[in-house]
MARKE-35228 format. One record per residue (C-alpha): residue number from 1; residue in one letter; x, y, z. Coordinates in nm, 2 decimals. Each point is the difference from the previous one (the first is absolute). Layout:
BEGIN
TORLO   num   residu       c1       c2       c3
TORLO   NUM        A        X        Y        Z
...
***
This chain:
BEGIN
TORLO   num   residu       c1       c2       c3
TORLO     1        M     0.00     0.00     0.00
TORLO     2        L     0.13     0.35    -0.09
TORLO     3        S    -0.01     0.29     0.23
TORLO     4        I     0.11     0.36    -0.05
TORLO     5        V     0.12     0.25     0.26
TORLO     6        H     0.10     0.36    -0.07
TORLO     7        S     0.31     0.14     0.17
TORLO     8        G     0.28     0.25    -0.09
TORLO     9        A     0.37     0.03    -0.04
TORLO    10        L     0.20     0.29     0.15
TORLO    11        K     0.21     0.15    -0.28
TORLO    12        G     0.19     0.29     0.15
TORLO    13        I    -0.27     0.20     0.17
TORLO    14        E    -0.28    -0.11    -0.22
TORLO    15        V    -0.22    -0.32     0.00
TORLO    16        V    -0.06    -0.18    -0.32
TORLO    17        D    -0.28    -0.26    -0.05
TORLO    18        V     0.09    -0.36     0.07
TORLO    19        T    -0.26    -0.28    -0.05
TORLO    20        I     0.06    -0.32     0.18
TORLO    21        E    -0.15    -0.31    -0.17
TORLO    22        V    -0.01    -0.33     0.20
TORLO    23        N    -0.10    -0.32    -0.17
TORLO    24        S    -0.04    -0.32     0.20
TORLO    25        G    -0.10    -0.35    -0.11
TORLO    26        E     0.23    -0.02    -0.30
TORLO    27        R     0.11    -0.34    -0.13
TORLO    28        G     0.35    -0.11     0.09
TORLO    29        D     0.22    -0.04     0.31
TORLO    30        P    -0.11     0.19     0.32
TORLO    31        R     0.21     0.31    -0.03
TORLO    32        F    -0.02     0.37     0.08
TORLO    33        I     0.12     0.21    -0.30
TORLO    34        M     0.05     0.37     0.00
TORLO    35        V     0.06     0.20    -0.32
TORLO    36        G     0.01     0.37    -0.09
TORLO    37        L     0.35     0.12     0.08
TORLO    38        P    -0.01    -0.06     0.38
TORLO    39        D     0.31     0.09     0.20
TORLO    40        A     0.14    -0.22     0.29
TORLO    41        A    -0.23     0.16     0.26
TORLO    42        V    -0.31    -0.07    -0.22
TORLO    43        K     0.11    -0.36    -0.06
TORLO    44        E     0.03    -0.04     0.38
TORLO    45        S    -0.36     0.09     0.04
TORLO    46        H    -0.08    -0.37    -0.08
TORLO    47        D     0.12    -0.10     0.34
TORLO    48        R    -0.16     0.29     0.18
TORLO    49        V    -0.33    -0.04    -0.17
TORLO    50        F    -0.03    -0.38     0.06
TORLO    51        S     0.09     0.04     0.37
TORLO    52        A    -0.25     0.29     0.04
TORLO    53        L    -0.27    -0.21    -0.17
TORLO    54        S     0.06    -0.30     0.23
TORLO    55        N     0.00     0.22     0.32
TORLO    56        S    -0.31     0.18    -0.11
TORLO    57        G    -0.21    -0.32    -0.05
TORLO    58        F     0.03    -0.03    -0.37
TORLO    59        A     0.13    -0.29    -0.20
TORLO    60        C     0.31     0.03    -0.22
TORLO    61        P    -0.06    -0.11    -0.36
TORLO    62        R     0.12    -0.36    -0.06
TORLO    63        M    -0.02     0.04    -0.38
TORLO    64        R     0.18     0.19    -0.27
TORLO    65        T    -0.04     0.37     0.07
TORLO    66        T     0.13     0.28    -0.23
TORLO    67        V     0.02     0.36     0.11
TORLO    68        N     0.05     0.26    -0.27
TORLO    69        L     0.10     0.36     0.09
TORLO    70        A    -0.11     0.21    -0.30
TORLO    71        P     0.12     0.19    -0.19
TORLO    72        G     0.31    -0.22    -0.04
TORLO    73        Y     0.23     0.28    -0.12
TORLO    74        I     0.00     0.17     0.34
TORLO    75        R     0.24    -0.14     0.26
TORLO    76        K    -0.18    -0.08     0.33
TORLO    77        E     0.18     0.06     0.32
TORLO    78        G    -0.07    -0.01     0.37
TORLO    79        S    -0.27    -0.16     0.21
TORLO    80        F    -0.30     0.20    -0.14
TORLO    81        Y    -0.16    -0.30    -0.16
TORLO    82        D    -0.02    -0.25     0.30
TORLO    83        L    -0.36     0.10     0.09
TORLO    84        P    -0.14     0.01    -0.36
TORLO    85        I     0.17    -0.33    -0.08
TORLO    86        A    -0.15    -0.17     0.31
TORLO    87        L    -0.34     0.14    -0.09
TORLO    88        G     0.04    -0.13    -0.36
TORLO    89        V     0.09    -0.35     0.13
TORLO    90        I    -0.30    -0.01     0.23
TORLO    91        Q    -0.24     0.12    -0.27
TORLO    92        S     0.15    -0.24    -0.27
TORLO    93        T    -0.03    -0.30     0.23
TORLO    94        A    -0.37     0.09     0.08
TORLO    95        Q     0.07     0.04     0.38
TORLO    96        A    -0.20     0.32     0.01
TORLO    97        N    -0.23     0.20    -0.23
TORLO    98        M     0.16     0.35     0.01
TORLO    99        H    -0.25     0.16    -0.24
TORLO   100        L     0.12     0.35     0.10
TORLO   101        L     0.36    -0.07    -0.11
TORLO   102        D    -0.02     0.17    -0.33
TORLO   103        G    -0.07     0.35     0.14
TORLO   104        F     0.33     0.04     0.20
TORLO   105        V     0.37     0.06    -0.05
TORLO   106        I     0.17    -0.22     0.27
TORLO   107        A     0.36    -0.01     0.13
TORLO   108        G     0.16    -0.12     0.32
TORLO   109        E     0.27    -0.22     0.14
TORLO   110        L    -0.10    -0.32     0.18
TORLO   111        S     0.16    -0.13     0.31
TORLO   112        L     0.02    -0.38     0.06
TORLO   113        S    -0.30     0.03     0.24
TORLO   114        G    -0.22     0.17    -0.25
TORLO   115        T     0.02     0.36     0.14
TORLO   116        I     0.07     0.27    -0.25
TORLO   117        S     0.31     0.23     0.02
TORLO   118        D     0.05     0.34    -0.15
TORLO   119        I     0.15     0.08    -0.34
TORLO   120        R     0.17     0.30    -0.16
TORLO   121        G    -0.19     0.25    -0.21
TORLO   122        G    -0.33     0.06     0.18
TORLO   123        I    -0.03     0.35    -0.14
TORLO   124        A     0.08    -0.12    -0.35
TORLO   125        F    -0.28    -0.26     0.03
TORLO   126        G    -0.24     0.27     0.11
TORLO   127        L     0.09     0.22    -0.30
TORLO   128        Y    -0.04    -0.29    -0.23
TORLO   129        A    -0.34    -0.09     0.14
TORLO   130        K    -0.12     0.36    -0.03
TORLO   131        Q     0.12     0.02    -0.36
TORLO   132        H    -0.17    -0.33    -0.10
TORLO   133        S    -0.31     0.03     0.24
TORLO   134        K     0.09    -0.32     0.18
TORLO   135        K    -0.04    -0.12     0.36
TORLO   136        L     0.29    -0.12     0.20
TORLO   137        I     0.07    -0.28     0.26
TORLO   138        L     0.34     0.06     0.16
TORLO   139        P     0.18    -0.07     0.33
TORLO   140        P    -0.06     0.24     0.29
TORLO   141        K     0.28     0.26    -0.03
TORLO   142        S    -0.01    -0.02    -0.38
TORLO   143        A    -0.38     0.05     0.00
TORLO   144        K     0.04     0.30     0.23
TORLO   145        E     0.25     0.16    -0.25
TORLO   146        A    -0.23    -0.07    -0.29
TORLO   147        A    -0.29     0.16     0.17
TORLO   148        L     0.18     0.33     0.01
TORLO   149        V    -0.09     0.03    -0.37
TORLO   150        E    -0.33     0.17    -0.01
TORLO   151        G    -0.29    -0.20    -0.15
TORLO   152        V     0.14    -0.35     0.03
TORLO   153        E    -0.18    -0.28     0.18
TORLO   154        V     0.26    -0.22     0.19
TORLO   155        F    -0.07    -0.31     0.21
TORLO   156        V     0.24    -0.12     0.26
TORLO   157        A     0.11    -0.36    -0.03
TORLO   158        D     0.16    -0.16     0.32
TORLO   159        S    -0.04    -0.37    -0.08
TORLO   160        L    -0.07    -0.23    -0.29
TORLO   161        V    -0.31    -0.14     0.17
TORLO   162        S    -0.16     0.34     0.04
TORLO   163        V     0.07     0.10    -0.36
TORLO   164        V    -0.16    -0.33    -0.13
TORLO   165        A    -0.30     0.05     0.22
TORLO   166        F    -0.04     0.36    -0.12
TORLO   167        L     0.03    -0.08    -0.37
TORLO   168        S    -0.25    -0.28     0.05
TORLO   169        G    -0.25     0.26     0.14
TORLO   170        D    -0.01    -0.16     0.35
TORLO   171        V     0.17     0.27     0.22
TORLO   172        P     0.11     0.36    -0.05
TORLO   173        L     0.35     0.13     0.00
TORLO   174        P     0.09     0.33     0.17
TORLO   175        R     0.06     0.29    -0.22
TORLO   176        A     0.32     0.20     0.03
TORLO   177        Q    -0.05     0.34     0.15
TORLO   178        S     0.27     0.26    -0.07
TORLO   179        S    -0.01     0.37    -0.09
TORLO   180        I     0.27     0.22    -0.15
TORLO   181        E    -0.17     0.28     0.19
TORLO   182        N     0.12    -0.16     0.33
TORLO   183        F     0.36     0.04    -0.11
TORLO   184        Y    -0.06     0.35    -0.14
TORLO   185        S    -0.16     0.12     0.33
TORLO   186        I     0.29    -0.09     0.23
TORLO   187        E     0.23     0.29     0.05
TORLO   188        Q     0.37    -0.07    -0.08
TORLO   189        D     0.22     0.02     0.31
TORLO   190        Y     0.38     0.02    -0.03
TORLO   191        V     0.25    -0.02     0.29
TORLO   192        I     0.25     0.20    -0.20
TORLO   193        D    -0.05     0.36    -0.11
TORLO   194        F     0.18     0.28    -0.20
TORLO   195        S     0.01     0.20     0.32
TORLO   196        D     0.28    -0.24     0.11
TORLO   197        V     0.22     0.13    -0.28
TORLO   198        V     0.25     0.26     0.13
TORLO   199        G     0.08     0.28    -0.25
TORLO   200        Q     0.03    -0.10    -0.36
TORLO   201        L    -0.26     0.25    -0.12
TORLO   202        A     0.11    -0.01    -0.36
TORLO   203        I    -0.03    -0.39    -0.01
TORLO   204        R    -0.33     0.00     0.17
TORLO   205        R    -0.12     0.24    -0.27
TORLO   206        A     0.13    -0.22    -0.28
TORLO   207        V    -0.17    -0.30     0.15
TORLO   208        E    -0.33     0.19     0.02
TORLO   209        V     0.03     0.10    -0.37
TORLO   210        A     0.08    -0.36    -0.09
TORLO   211        V    -0.30    -0.15     0.18
TORLO   212        A    -0.24     0.28    -0.12
TORLO   213        G     0.08    -0.08    -0.37
TORLO   214        G     0.10    -0.36     0.02
TORLO   215        H     0.36     0.07    -0.10
TORLO   216        N     0.30    -0.23     0.05
TORLO   217        L     0.25     0.13     0.25
TORLO   218        L     0.37    -0.06     0.05
TORLO   219        M     0.18     0.12     0.31
TORLO   220        I     0.38     0.02     0.01
TORLO   221        G     0.17     0.07     0.33
TORLO   222        T     0.25    -0.10     0.27
TORLO   223        P    -0.08    -0.28     0.25
TORLO   224        G    -0.22     0.12     0.29
TORLO   225        S    -0.15     0.29    -0.19
TORLO   226        G    -0.35    -0.14     0.03
TORLO   227        K    -0.07    -0.15    -0.35
TORLO   228        S    -0.15    -0.32     0.13
TORLO   229        M    -0.18     0.17     0.28
TORLO   230        I    -0.17     0.24    -0.24
TORLO   231        A    -0.08    -0.28    -0.25
TORLO   232        K    -0.17    -0.21     0.26
TORLO   233        R    -0.23     0.29     0.09
TORLO   234        I    -0.13     0.05    -0.36
TORLO   235        P    -0.30    -0.23     0.05
TORLO   236        T    -0.12     0.23     0.28
TORLO   237        I    -0.06     0.28    -0.26
TORLO   238        M    -0.13    -0.21    -0.29
TORLO   239        P    -0.35     0.09    -0.11
TORLO   240        R    -0.27    -0.24     0.09
TORLO   241        A    -0.06    -0.27    -0.26
TORLO   242        S    -0.33    -0.02    -0.19
TORLO   243        M    -0.20    -0.32     0.04
TORLO   244        E     0.10    -0.10    -0.36
TORLO   245        E     0.37     0.04     0.09
TORLO   246        M    -0.06    -0.20     0.32
TORLO   247        I    -0.15    -0.29    -0.19
TORLO   248        D     0.30     0.01    -0.25
TORLO   249        I     0.25    -0.02     0.29
TORLO   250        M    -0.19    -0.27     0.18
TORLO   251        N    -0.03    -0.20    -0.32
TORLO   252        I     0.38    -0.01    -0.04
TORLO   253        Y     0.06    -0.10     0.36
TORLO   254        S    -0.27    -0.26    -0.01
TORLO   255        A     0.15    -0.15    -0.32
TORLO   256        A     0.34    -0.01     0.18
TORLO   257        G    -0.16    -0.18     0.30
TORLO   258        M     0.04     0.31     0.22
TORLO   259        S    -0.35     0.09     0.13
TORLO   260        L    -0.07     0.36     0.10
TORLO   261        S    -0.36    -0.07     0.10
TORLO   262        E     0.05    -0.12     0.36
TORLO   263        E    -0.26     0.09     0.26
TORLO   264        N     0.02     0.36     0.13
TORLO   265        S     0.31     0.07    -0.21
TORLO   266        C     0.05     0.36    -0.13
TORLO   267        F     0.07     0.04    -0.37
TORLO   268        R     0.32     0.19    -0.09
TORLO   269        R     0.18     0.06    -0.32
TORLO   270        P     0.29    -0.25    -0.04
TORLO   271        F     0.35     0.10     0.09
TORLO   272        R     0.25    -0.26    -0.12
TORLO   273        A     0.37     0.02     0.09
TORLO   274        P     0.19    -0.30    -0.14
TORLO   275        H     0.36    -0.07     0.10
TORLO   276        H     0.27     0.09    -0.25
TORLO   277        T     0.08    -0.38    -0.04
TORLO   278        I    -0.34    -0.06    -0.16
TORLO   279        S     0.00    -0.19    -0.33
TORLO   280        T    -0.15     0.12    -0.33
TORLO   281        V    -0.28    -0.24     0.04
TORLO   282        G    -0.07     0.11     0.35
TORLO   283        L    -0.01     0.36    -0.10
TORLO   284        L    -0.19    -0.03    -0.33
TORLO   285        G    -0.19    -0.32     0.05
TORLO   286        G     0.02    -0.33    -0.19
TORLO   287        G     0.04    -0.37     0.07
TORLO   288        V    -0.11    -0.30    -0.20
TORLO   289        I    -0.36     0.12     0.06
TORLO   290        P     0.06     0.38     0.00
TORLO   291        G    -0.08     0.17     0.33
TORLO   292        P     0.02     0.37     0.11
TORLO   293        G     0.33     0.14     0.11
TORLO   294        E     0.07     0.29     0.24
TORLO   295        I    -0.06     0.26    -0.27
TORLO   296        S    -0.36    -0.13    -0.04
TORLO   297        L    -0.05    -0.05     0.37
TORLO   298        A     0.07     0.38     0.03
TORLO   299        H    -0.28     0.08    -0.26
TORLO   300        N    -0.18     0.32     0.10
TORLO   301        G     0.26     0.05     0.27
TORLO   302        V     0.38     0.05     0.05
TORLO   303        L     0.29    -0.22    -0.09
TORLO   304        F     0.31     0.11     0.20
TORLO   305        L     0.34    -0.11    -0.11
TORLO   306        D     0.25     0.08     0.27
TORLO   307        E     0.37    -0.01    -0.08
TORLO   308        L    -0.08     0.02    -0.37
TORLO   309        A     0.36    -0.04    -0.12
TORLO   310        E     0.02    -0.33     0.18
TORLO   311        F    -0.28    -0.16    -0.21
TORLO   312        N     0.10    -0.22    -0.29
TORLO   313        R     0.03     0.23    -0.31
TORLO   314        M    -0.18    -0.23    -0.23
TORLO   315        T    -0.28    -0.04     0.25
TORLO   316        L    -0.04     0.38     0.01
TORLO   317        E     0.02     0.04    -0.38
TORLO   318        V    -0.31    -0.21    -0.06
TORLO   319        L    -0.20     0.25     0.21
TORLO   320        R     0.02     0.26    -0.27
TORLO   321        Q    -0.29    -0.11    -0.22
TORLO   322        P    -0.24    -0.09     0.28
TORLO   323        L     0.06     0.34     0.16
TORLO   324        E    -0.11     0.17    -0.33
TORLO   325        D    -0.29    -0.24    -0.08
TORLO   326        G    -0.14    -0.06     0.35
TORLO   327        E    -0.02    -0.37    -0.07
TORLO   328        I     0.23    -0.29    -0.06
TORLO   329        T    -0.04    -0.29    -0.23
TORLO   330        I     0.16    -0.34     0.08
TORLO   331        S     0.03    -0.26    -0.27
TORLO   332        R     0.05    -0.37     0.08
TORLO   333        S    -0.05    -0.33    -0.18
TORLO   334        S    -0.33    -0.03     0.19
TORLO   335        G    -0.12     0.34    -0.14
TORLO   336        K     0.02     0.37     0.03
TORLO   337        V    -0.12     0.19     0.31
TORLO   338        T    -0.03     0.37     0.06
TORLO   339        F     0.01     0.15     0.35
TORLO   340        P    -0.07     0.37     0.08
TORLO   341        C     0.27     0.20     0.16
TORLO   342        S    -0.10     0.36     0.03
TORLO   343        I     0.23     0.11     0.28
TORLO   344        I     0.19     0.29     0.14
TORLO   345        L     0.36    -0.12     0.00
TORLO   346        V     0.21     0.14     0.28
TORLO   347        A     0.37    -0.07     0.02
TORLO   348        A     0.29     0.10     0.23
TORLO   349        M     0.37    -0.03    -0.05
TORLO   350        N     0.33     0.13     0.12
TORLO   351        P     0.21     0.24    -0.21
TORLO   352        C     0.30    -0.23     0.01
TORLO   353        P     0.12    -0.34     0.14
TORLO   354        C     0.08     0.14     0.34
TORLO   355        G    -0.30     0.23    -0.01
TORLO   356        F     0.16     0.33     0.10
TORLO   357        L     0.08     0.16    -0.33
TORLO   358        G    -0.07     0.38     0.03
TORLO   359        D    -0.04    -0.02     0.38
TORLO   360        K     0.13     0.31     0.18
TORLO   361        T     0.22    -0.22     0.23
TORLO   362        G     0.21    -0.11    -0.30
TORLO   363        R    -0.01    -0.36     0.11
TORLO   364        C    -0.03    -0.14    -0.35
TORLO   365        K     0.32    -0.17    -0.13
TORLO   366        C    -0.14    -0.16    -0.31
TORLO   367        S     0.20     0.05    -0.32
TORLO   368        P    -0.16     0.15    -0.31
TORLO   369        N     0.02    -0.34    -0.17
TORLO   370        L    -0.17    -0.17     0.29
TORLO   371        V    -0.28     0.26     0.01
TORLO   372        A    -0.05    -0.03    -0.38
TORLO   373        K    -0.02    -0.38     0.02
TORLO   374        Y    -0.25     0.03     0.29
TORLO   375        R    -0.22     0.24    -0.19
TORLO   376        S     0.01    -0.21    -0.32
TORLO   377        R    -0.20    -0.27     0.18
TORLO   378        I    -0.31     0.22    -0.08
TORLO   379        S    -0.05     0.07    -0.37
TORLO   380        G    -0.08     0.34    -0.14
TORLO   381        P    -0.33    -0.12    -0.15
TORLO   382        L    -0.12    -0.13     0.34
TORLO   383        I     0.10     0.32     0.18
TORLO   384        D    -0.19     0.19    -0.27
TORLO   385        R    -0.32    -0.18     0.11
TORLO   386        F     0.01     0.15     0.35
TORLO   387        D    -0.21     0.32    -0.04
TORLO   388        I     0.14     0.15     0.31
TORLO   389        Q     0.37    -0.03     0.10
TORLO   390        V     0.11     0.17     0.32
TORLO   391        D     0.31     0.02     0.21
TORLO   392        V    -0.06    -0.08     0.37
TORLO   393        P     0.25     0.20     0.22
TORLO   394        S     0.10    -0.10     0.35
TORLO   395        V    -0.22     0.13     0.27
TORLO   396        S     0.15     0.30     0.17
TORLO   397        L     0.07     0.01     0.37
TORLO   398        S    -0.24     0.29     0.05
TORLO   399        D    -0.28    -0.20    -0.15
TORLO   400        L     0.09    -0.30     0.22
TORLO   401        R    -0.01     0.21     0.31
TORLO   402        G    -0.32     0.18    -0.10
TORLO   403        R    -0.31    -0.06     0.22
TORLO   404        G    -0.27     0.10    -0.25
TORLO   405        K    -0.22    -0.26    -0.16
TORLO   406        A     0.01    -0.03    -0.37
TORLO   407        E    -0.31     0.00    -0.22
TORLO   408        C    -0.20    -0.32     0.05
TORLO   409        S    -0.11    -0.25    -0.27
TORLO   410        A    -0.37     0.10     0.03
TORLO   411        D     0.07     0.36    -0.12
TORLO   412        I     0.22    -0.12    -0.29
TORLO   413        K    -0.26    -0.26    -0.10
TORLO   414        G    -0.27     0.27    -0.01
TORLO   415        R     0.20     0.20    -0.26
TORLO   416        V     0.08    -0.32    -0.19
TORLO   417        E    -0.37    -0.10    -0.02
TORLO   418        R    -0.10     0.34    -0.12
TORLO   419        A     0.26    -0.01    -0.27
TORLO   420        R    -0.12    -0.35    -0.10
TORLO   421        S    -0.36     0.12    -0.01
TORLO   422        M     0.10     0.26    -0.26
TORLO   423        Q     0.16    -0.28    -0.20
TORLO   424        N    -0.31    -0.21     0.02
TORLO   425        K    -0.21     0.28    -0.14
TORLO   426        R     0.26     0.07    -0.27
TORLO   427        F     0.04    -0.36    -0.12
TORLO   428        R    -0.35    -0.12     0.11
TORLO   429        D     0.18    -0.32     0.13
TORLO   430        R     0.12    -0.07     0.35
TORLO   431        K     0.27    -0.24    -0.14
TORLO   432        T     0.17     0.27    -0.21
TORLO   433        T     0.24     0.25     0.17
TORLO   434        N     0.22     0.28    -0.14
TORLO   435        A     0.29    -0.25    -0.02
TORLO   436        R    -0.20    -0.21    -0.25
TORLO   437        M    -0.16     0.27    -0.21
TORLO   438        V     0.03    -0.06    -0.37
TORLO   439        N    -0.10     0.34    -0.17
TORLO   440        V     0.27     0.19     0.19
TORLO   441        R     0.03     0.30    -0.23
TORLO   442        E    -0.38     0.06     0.00
TORLO   443        I    -0.04    -0.01     0.37
TORLO   444        C     0.33     0.16     0.11
TORLO   445        T    -0.01     0.33    -0.20
TORLO   446        L     0.27     0.26     0.08
TORLO   447        D     0.02     0.37    -0.05
TORLO   448        A     0.31     0.16    -0.17
TORLO   449        T     0.19     0.05     0.32
TORLO   450        C    -0.05    -0.36     0.12
TORLO   451        Q     0.09    -0.14    -0.34
TORLO   452        N     0.32     0.20    -0.01
TORLO   453        L     0.10    -0.13     0.34
TORLO   454        L    -0.06    -0.36    -0.11
TORLO   455        D     0.19     0.04    -0.32
TORLO   456        M     0.30     0.15     0.19
TORLO   457        A     0.00    -0.30     0.24
TORLO   458        M    -0.01    -0.25    -0.29
TORLO   459        R     0.30     0.17    -0.17
TORLO   460        N     0.21     0.05     0.31
TORLO   461        L    -0.07    -0.33     0.18
TORLO   462        Y     0.00    -0.21    -0.32
TORLO   463        L    -0.33    -0.17     0.11
TORLO   464        S    -0.17    -0.27    -0.21
TORLO   465        A    -0.33     0.03    -0.18
TORLO   466        R    -0.15    -0.22     0.27
TORLO   467        A     0.12     0.25     0.26
TORLO   468        Y    -0.17     0.28    -0.19
TORLO   469        D    -0.34    -0.16     0.04
TORLO   470        K     0.07    -0.10     0.36
TORLO   471        I     0.08     0.36     0.10
TORLO   472        L    -0.33     0.10    -0.15
TORLO   473        K    -0.19    -0.27     0.19
TORLO   474        I     0.18     0.09     0.33
TORLO   475        A    -0.08     0.37    -0.05
TORLO   476        R    -0.36    -0.09    -0.06
TORLO   477        T     0.00    -0.19     0.33
TORLO   478        I     0.16     0.29     0.19
TORLO   479        A    -0.27     0.23    -0.14
TORLO   480        D    -0.27    -0.25     0.11
TORLO   481        L     0.15     0.01     0.36
TORLO   482        A    -0.03     0.38    -0.02
TORLO   483        E    -0.35    -0.04    -0.14
TORLO   484        S     0.09     0.20    -0.30
TORLO   485        D    -0.16    -0.05    -0.34
TORLO   486        R     0.31     0.13    -0.18
TORLO   487        I     0.36    -0.11     0.01
TORLO   488        L     0.20     0.31     0.13
TORLO   489        E     0.37     0.09    -0.01
TORLO   490        K     0.06    -0.12     0.35
TORLO   491        H    -0.15    -0.34    -0.07
TORLO   492        I     0.23    -0.05    -0.30
TORLO   493        L     0.31     0.11     0.21
TORLO   494        E    -0.09    -0.25     0.27
TORLO   495        A    -0.06    -0.27    -0.25
TORLO   496        I     0.34     0.06    -0.17
TORLO   497        Q     0.19    -0.04     0.33
TORLO   498        Y    -0.15    -0.35     0.04
TORLO   499        R     0.17    -0.11    -0.33
TORLO   500        S     0.35     0.14     0.05
TORLO   501        L     0.15    -0.30     0.15
TORLO   502        D    -0.03    -0.23    -0.30
TORLO   503        R     0.28     0.21    -0.17
TORLO   504        V     0.18     0.17     0.29
TORLO   505        F     0.04    -0.32     0.21
TORLO   506        F     0.03    -0.27    -0.26
***
């Protein structure tokens, strides 16, 4: 007897349709055959399914049974298919009449006892169900994630027995109850604050401009000048994510098996700070079945690369295109997967190997050749992709001894959100910022004085064509922070100083 169960395969951060066909009672030796490009974990489901059937009061088939995971050209991986395979076996061997089976998309991992364990990609299943007007049966935590997608009907499966009874129309299953509003209503609370930062007014201003316009930021300074301290406080001034942005972020984390939907948790934009020993796959994503890397886990948030010059040069070079496109495509023999990576890249590095080049104490003993070799670890094209490049000086003794409190994160965040609000109206899209605007010349119009200033900077600093556009974008952000409709001379002057290091320092 043939039975059909609908499920899905997680491909990147999207679910594609998988139909599980189970046919029992075929002629031939009693065997369990699985086809349809299953990986090792899927092949192992034979033992999990048979043990779960026995411990749940169902008989294991003693006849030739074939399981087909269609379509055959998609490689199936993971334990998503345990539950639908078990249901297919029960239906094909006429142990239950699950007449409701056809109306659901089902996924879940079975334990040997017949209980159902959680799987990755709950949000992706919810988005798939909404797009195709389907109902879902998922394990508890996965169902809770899927229910965050508005308009999706999700039922919670905790055991094989309860799912069979539900699909047979005998007993109800509880519906998953989640609301994105709950995450949106909880106020973000950070232990750290920008008021902890002593002095460094110019750097604080550069960070404010970077966050307001979504610009990439490079900080170069001596050890102990506060680069890492400032970077770690950037999330405290990030504008609140929209619900659509929150779903995008949760979808990536859910696909990576890192749930953000725990009880009473407060949603925050991601801040990822990988160590400089990270591999290219760890940073960009990949694997036999491609998964998201750190750059995608930082989507709609901040990726912080401390000690930038210590990263592998080839690892850094592959960041160039994703930074421009806002997405990264990974190709493998199993297929091609695209992950979003719209981020603010923040990096920090020392000016030389010892870190004290240019310091007033004169402690640096690095030779010119050693300094040149150190700087060559970061290519010019990559440096050019940092919209804002600033020198971070050592904190003065007077600032260290000062007793006054610096401006708090809440005040800075207020200005950032007002600037982002102007950008939302300008682009009519909360996902677009000044850093990602396309029609730069149309939006960033300059009067004659501003144009002459910019032309002079291009000639004297030998800036690239990319730098020209970036100065315009930064000037537009500075004008937004001042709530000005026009880009003024002072906005251009401030924007130019944020681009001087790519030629003066390197």
